[in-house]
C-alpha positions in Angstrom: 147.1 30.2 2.0 149.9 28.3 0.3 149.4 30.3 -2.9 149.7 33.5 -1.0 152.9 32.4 0.7 154.3 31.2 -2.6 153.5 34.5 -4.3 155.0 36.5 -1.5 158.3 34.5 -1.7 158.5 34.5 -5.5 157.0 37.9 -6.4 158.4 39.0 -9.8 160.3 35.7 -10.3 159.6 33.3 -13.2 159.1 30.1 -11.3 156.5 28.2 -13.3 158.2 27.4 -16.6 157.4 24.2 -18.3 160.2 22.4 -19.9 159.1 19.3 -21.7 161.9 16.8 -22.0 161.6 13.0 -22.4 163.9 12.4 -19.4 161.6 14.5 -17.2 158.6 12.4 -18.3 160.6 9.3 -17.4 161.4 10.8 -14.0 157.6 11.5 -13.6 156.8 7.9 -14.3 159.5 6.5 -12.1 158.4 8.8 -9.3 154.8 7.7 -9.5 155.8 4.0 -9.8 158.2 4.2 -6.9 155.6 6.0 -4.7 152.8 3.6 -5.7 154.9 0.5 -5.1 156.3 1.7 -1.8 152.7 2.5 -0.6 151.4 -0.8 -1.9 154.3 -2.8 -0.2 154.2 -0.9 3.1 150.4 -1.1 3.4 150.7 -4.9 3.9 153.3 -4.6 6.7 152.4 -1.3 8.5 149.0 -0.4 10.0 147.3 2.7 8.7 148.7 6.0 9.8 146.7 8.5 11.9 146.5 10.6 8.8 144.9 7.8 6.8 142.6 6.8 9.7 141.4 10.5 9.9 140.8 10.6 6.2 138.8 7.3 6.3 136.7 8.6 9.1 136.0 11.8 7.3 134.9 9.9 4.2 132.6 7.7 6.2 130.9 10.7 7.8 130.3 12.4 4.5 127.2 12.1 2.4 127.5 11.3 -1.3 126.9 15.0 -2.2 130.1 16.1 -0.3 132.4 13.5 -2.0 133.2 15.7 -5.0 134.3 18.5 -2.8 136.4 16.2 -0.7 138.0 14.6 -3.8 138.7 18.1 -5.3 140.5 19.1 -2.1 142.3 15.8 -1.4 143.3 15.0 -5.0 143.9 18.4 -6.6 144.0 21.4 -4.3 145.9 19.7 -1.5 148.7 18.4 -3.7 149.1 21.7 -5.5 149.2 23.6 -2.2 151.6 21.2 -0.6 154.0 21.2 -3.5 154.0 25.0 -3.6 155.1 25.0 0.0 157.3 22.0 0.5 159.0 22.1 -2.8 158.4 25.6 -4.2 159.1 27.6 -1.0 161.2 25.4 1.3 163.6 24.0 -1.4 164.2 27.3 -3.0 164.6 29.2 0.3 166.6 26.9 2.5 169.8 25.1 1.4 169.0 25.8 -2.2 171.0 23.4 -4.5 173.2 22.3 -1.6 175.7 19.7 -2.6 174.6 17.5 0.3 170.9 17.8 -0.6 169.9 19.7 2.5 167.0 21.2 0.5 165.7 17.8 -0.4 166.1 16.4 3.2 164.4 19.5 4.8 161.5 19.3 2.4 161.1 15.5 3.0 161.3 15.8 6.8 158.8 18.6 7.1 156.5 16.9 4.6 156.7 13.7 6.7 156.2 15.4 10.0 153.1 17.4 8.8 151.4 14.3 7.5 151.6 12.2 10.6 149.1 14.3 12.5 149.3 14.0 16.3 150.6 10.4 16.7 154.4 10.5 16.2 155.3 7.0 15.1 158.5 6.4 13.3 156.9 4.1 10.7 154.2 6.7 9.7 156.9 9.4 9.6 159.1 7.1 7.4 156.2 6.5 4.9 155.4 10.1 4.4 159.0 11.4 4.5 160.0 8.9 1.9 157.2 10.1 -0.3 158.3 13.6 0.3 161.9 12.6 -0.5 160.8 11.2 -3.9 158.8 14.4 -4.7 161.7 16.6 -3.6 164.2 14.6 -5.7 161.8 14.9 -8.7 161.7 18.7 -8.2 165.5 18.9 -7.7 166.1 16.9 -10.9 163.6 18.8 -13.1 163.8 22.2 -11.4 160.1 22.4 -12.3 157.1 22.2 -9.9 154.8 20.7 -12.5 156.3 17.3 -12.3 156.1 16.8 -8.5 152.6 18.3 -8.6 151.5 15.8 -11.2 152.9 12.9 -9.4 151.4 14.0 -6.1 148.0 14.4 -7.8 148.2 11.0 -9.4 149.2 9.4 -6.1 146.3 11.0 -4.3 143.9 10.0 -7.0 145.2 6.4 -6.7 145.0 6.5 -2.9 141.3 7.6 -3.1 140.4 5.3 -6.0 137.6 3.6 -3.9 136.1 7.0 -3.2 136.1 7.8 -6.9 134.4 4.5 -7.7 131.8 5.2 -5.0 131.1 8.6 -6.4 130.7 7.5 -10.0 128.9 4.2 -9.3 125.2 3.9 -9.6 124.6 2.8 -6.1 
C-alpha cells in the first residue's frame, strides 16, 4: 500500500537517486548509533510500549516456521514502507524544506503517533517520535531515502536480534 501511495505522489519524478558521499555515510552511522543508544538507555527507565508488547506477544504465538516471514516484514518490508510514507511522502508534500523544519516535525510526530498503538502514553510517544525525528533529519540532510531506510532496517534488525538468534540456533 505504501509503495502505491508513494508512486502516485511521485509519478514521473526522480526520487530514488543514490549519492554516495562520505559525510552521508557518517550521518548514517551517527543516526544508527544515536537511535541504538537512546533505545538502549530508555529501555532501562521506561517500561515496554504497547507496540513492543504487541510484537513480543506475536512472536511468542508464532511457530518457528513463521519467524522468517515475521522478520522479513518487521525488519525489511516495514521499514521500507514506513520510510516511503513518513519521509518520502510526508516530508516532500507538507512543509517541504521549511526553514523551521515543519517537514521534519510533522514526520516525527506522525511516526511517533502511529507506533504507540492504542495506549497514548507520553513516554512511548517520545521514544518513537524521537526515532522518527532522527530518521527525518537524516533524510533532510541527505535528501535521499536510502539512508533513513538503511538506518531503520538496521535498528529493527538490532531490536529483533533475539528472534534472529532463535531462528538460526539449532534448538
